[in-house]
PLY file of the C-alpha trace (Angstrom):
ply
format ascii 1.0
element vertex 194
property float x
property float y
property float z
element edge 193
property int vertex1
property int vertex2
end_header
125.24 98.39 100.91
123.61 96.86 97.84
125.40 93.97 96.21
126.51 94.66 92.63
124.85 92.65 89.89
126.85 89.58 89.01
125.74 89.26 85.40
125.96 91.16 82.14
122.58 92.79 81.57
123.02 93.03 77.80
123.93 89.36 77.54
120.94 88.42 79.74
118.57 90.41 77.49
120.08 88.78 74.41
119.54 85.31 75.88
115.98 86.16 76.91
115.34 87.50 73.41
116.29 84.13 71.93
113.89 82.29 74.26
111.00 84.65 73.45
111.84 84.35 69.75
111.85 80.54 69.87
108.79 80.02 72.09
106.70 83.18 71.93
105.72 85.35 74.88
102.90 83.28 76.38
104.69 79.93 76.06
107.86 81.26 77.72
107.94 80.64 81.45
109.94 82.56 84.00
111.93 79.38 84.61
112.78 79.20 80.87
114.12 82.74 81.09
116.09 82.16 84.29
117.77 79.07 82.81
118.66 80.87 79.59
119.95 83.99 81.31
121.77 82.08 84.03
120.44 84.32 86.80
118.28 83.90 89.87
114.64 84.84 90.17
115.30 87.79 92.47
117.99 89.15 90.17
115.54 89.02 87.27
112.83 90.86 89.22
115.29 93.40 90.65
116.79 94.11 87.23
113.85 93.82 84.82
110.75 94.05 86.99
108.84 91.16 85.48
108.53 88.94 82.42
106.60 91.60 80.50
109.22 94.31 81.09
111.95 91.87 80.07
110.02 91.01 76.92
109.62 94.69 75.99
113.34 95.27 76.49
114.20 92.19 74.42
111.76 93.25 71.69
113.20 96.77 71.58
116.71 95.36 71.34
115.62 93.03 68.54
113.94 95.86 66.65
117.03 98.07 66.98
119.32 95.29 65.72
116.89 94.44 62.94
116.69 98.09 61.84
120.49 98.38 61.80
120.73 95.22 59.69
118.08 96.53 57.29
119.92 99.84 56.85
123.16 98.00 56.19
121.55 95.74 53.56
119.88 98.72 51.88
123.30 100.37 51.50
125.03 97.19 50.36
124.49 97.56 46.61
125.09 100.43 44.18
121.62 99.76 42.78
118.82 100.66 45.21
116.50 98.08 43.63
119.13 95.35 43.88
119.63 96.22 47.56
115.88 96.12 48.09
115.62 92.72 46.46
118.42 91.44 48.71
116.40 92.45 51.77
113.63 90.14 50.61
115.93 87.36 49.41
117.59 87.13 52.84
114.41 85.42 54.06
114.40 82.89 51.20
118.06 82.11 51.87
117.63 81.42 55.58
117.89 77.89 56.92
114.62 75.99 57.47
115.01 76.50 61.24
115.48 80.27 60.81
112.44 80.53 58.54
110.36 78.50 61.01
111.41 80.77 63.88
110.29 83.80 61.93
110.85 87.40 62.92
110.48 88.27 66.60
108.89 91.58 65.63
106.26 89.97 63.40
105.74 87.19 65.96
105.08 89.84 68.63
102.60 91.63 66.38
100.62 88.49 65.65
100.69 87.25 69.25
100.30 90.42 71.30
99.84 93.72 69.46
96.04 93.66 69.62
95.97 93.06 73.37
99.15 94.77 74.58
99.42 98.52 73.93
103.13 98.59 74.82
103.97 95.87 72.31
101.80 97.68 69.76
103.74 100.89 70.42
107.14 99.19 69.97
105.83 97.56 66.79
104.53 100.85 65.38
107.86 102.57 66.02
109.74 99.77 64.26
107.29 99.88 61.34
107.78 103.63 60.95
111.56 103.18 60.86
111.31 100.43 58.24
108.78 102.33 56.11
110.97 105.44 56.16
114.01 103.40 55.07
112.04 101.87 52.21
110.77 105.32 51.17
114.35 106.61 50.99
115.43 103.65 48.86
112.51 104.09 46.48
113.28 107.82 46.23
116.93 107.03 45.43
115.86 104.38 42.89
113.60 106.95 41.21
116.48 109.42 41.09
118.60 106.76 39.35
115.81 105.88 36.91
115.29 102.37 38.32
111.73 103.04 39.50
108.89 104.64 37.57
108.53 108.37 38.28
104.83 107.87 39.02
105.50 105.65 42.06
104.52 107.34 45.33
107.44 106.79 47.74
105.28 106.81 50.87
102.84 104.26 49.49
105.72 102.15 48.19
107.38 102.23 51.62
104.20 101.04 53.28
103.67 98.36 50.62
107.24 97.08 50.98
106.93 96.86 54.76
103.68 94.92 54.42
105.22 92.64 51.78
108.23 91.98 54.02
106.04 91.14 57.02
103.86 88.93 54.85
106.91 87.17 53.46
108.07 86.50 57.04
104.72 84.92 57.92
104.68 82.91 54.69
108.21 81.65 55.39
107.25 80.68 58.94
104.25 78.80 57.57
106.60 76.60 55.53
106.78 78.13 52.05
109.69 76.83 49.99
112.75 79.00 49.32
111.79 78.98 45.63
108.33 80.38 46.38
109.84 83.03 48.65
112.32 84.02 45.92
109.46 84.37 43.44
107.59 86.69 45.82
110.76 88.74 46.42
111.34 89.12 42.69
107.71 89.98 41.96
107.60 92.55 44.76
110.60 94.46 43.44
109.75 94.07 39.74
106.45 95.87 40.34
108.41 99.05 41.07
110.85 98.80 38.18
110.84 101.47 35.46
109.62 100.07 32.17
0 1
1 2
2 3
3 4
4 5
5 6
6 7
7 8
8 9
9 10
10 11
11 12
12 13
13 14
14 15
15 16
16 17
17 18
18 19
19 20
20 21
21 22
22 23
23 24
24 25
25 26
26 27
27 28
28 29
29 30
30 31
31 32
32 33
33 34
34 35
35 36
36 37
37 38
38 39
39 40
40 41
41 42
42 43
43 44
44 45
45 46
46 47
47 48
48 49
49 50
50 51
51 52
52 53
53 54
54 55
55 56
56 57
57 58
58 59
59 60
60 61
61 62
62 63
63 64
64 65
65 66
66 67
67 68
68 69
69 70
70 71
71 72
72 73
73 74
74 75
75 76
76 77
77 78
78 79
79 80
80 81
81 82
82 83
83 84
84 85
85 86
86 87
87 88
88 89
89 90
90 91
91 92
92 93
93 94
94 95
95 96
96 97
97 98
98 99
99 100
100 101
101 102
102 103
103 104
104 105
105 106
106 107
107 108
108 109
109 110
110 111
111 112
112 113
113 114
114 115
115 116
116 117
117 118
118 119
119 120
120 121
121 122
122 123
123 124
124 125
125 126
126 127
127 128
128 129
129 130
130 131
131 132
132 133
133 134
134 135
135 136
136 137
137 138
138 139
139 140
140 141
141 142
142 143
143 144
144 145
145 146
146 147
147 148
148 149
149 150
150 151
151 152
152 153
153 154
154 155
155 156
156 157
157 158
158 159
159 160
160 161
161 162
162 163
163 164
164 165
165 166
166 167
167 168
168 169
169 170
170 171
171 172
172 173
173 174
174 175
175 176
176 177
177 178
178 179
179 180
180 181
181 182
182 183
183 184
184 185
185 186
186 187
187 188
188 189
189 190
190 191
191 192
192 193
């Protein structure tokens, strides 16, 4: 009879996610993961298969949590444009350590997406979710007269995703909170009805 697992899988994935987020995929060793998760090597292989499978599961979990947080922030204000600006300002308002850590999704794209089709697939799915959310917000902002009627929602959604990813990279590279706030403001003001 097989022995039941003696650890919480969700908690183990969460702990692994933090290690990958802090160190990156390549720099994270199996020993780093085992220490963080508090499990043995065989348990890791039996449960997750290998480091790559564990990374994909951690990345998918991160992307799901990130998408849920984005949706919540986009619904947090009566003004769609104000909510959109808050999404960007969150980055500027992070601690220096949080900005330096960056976004696990963007980190995965820059480290692995060109050489790892599975990471690229997870990244594309997350991008589509984010773009669609931005499109909906722009559509709602147009309906409320906050955004020019001539703005194409699909193009705006894609632009906003790219701006958000770029802001994440800029923050990780050490840009000041003031510079990040200026970019956030400029990004949203470009959509505003005149």
